[in-house]
N, C-alpha and C positions, 0 to 999 in steps of 0.2 A: 531493483528487485533483488534476487538472491545474489547475483554477482556484485551488485553495489554494496550489499550488506557485508559480503566477504571482503571487498576492497576497504570498507570502513574499518573492519576488524583488523585487517593487515596494517592499515595506517595507525590505528589506535595502539596496536601492540608494537609498532615501529619495526616491522619485520621486512626483510628483503624478499624478493620473489622466491629466491631459493629457500629461505627459512620458512616462508609461508607454505610453499609447495611441500616441503618436508613434513610440516605439521599436518597437512592434508593427506600425505601419503601418495603424492603424485609427482610427476616430473615437472621441473621448473618451466620447461618450454610449454607444457600442457597448460599450466596455470597462466602463463603469459598470454597464450592464445585465447583462452577462455575469458580472461580478464579484459582483453582488448576487443572481444567480440569477433575474433577471427576463426574461432572453432566452437562447435557446439559441445555441450557437456552431456554425458549420459548417466546411466544408473550407477556406475562405479564411482564417478566423481561425486554424485549426490550422497552415496553411502559413506564415502570418505569424509565429506564435509559434515555430514550429520554426526559422525562419530567424533570428529575433531571439535565441532562447535554445537553441542546439544541445544544451545539457546536458539538455534535456527531450525529446530526440529519441525515446528509447525509449517514453516515456509517450505522446507525441503520435502515434507510429506505431501504437499500439494503437487510438487513435481513428480514424486514417486508414484502418486495415485494416477497421474496422467502419463502420456508418452513423453518422457523427459527429453528425448532427442528432438522430437518435433518442437516442443516448447523452446528449447535452447536454440534451435536453428532459427526460429522466428525472432528471438532476441538478437542473434548474430546478424540476421538480415537487416533488422532495424538499425542496429549500431553501424553497419557498413554503409547504409544509406545516409546516415547523419554525418559520418566521418568522411 
């Protein structure tokens, strides 16, 4: 989903977690936790991602139109069950 798309961009651009977090405008540890499904993301993260990567606007807008925290908590819960 969104996090997977961001992971793919990070890999394609060959960016470290720190570089990618800087591009998003968030802390590295926040990106690491979100990326690994250990923390939910909220509206601030979505706004930062939307600004940094406008090509993901349509996907991000779906999250912004719903309760982003609930949606990302569900993703984190699924990831934790799989891991």
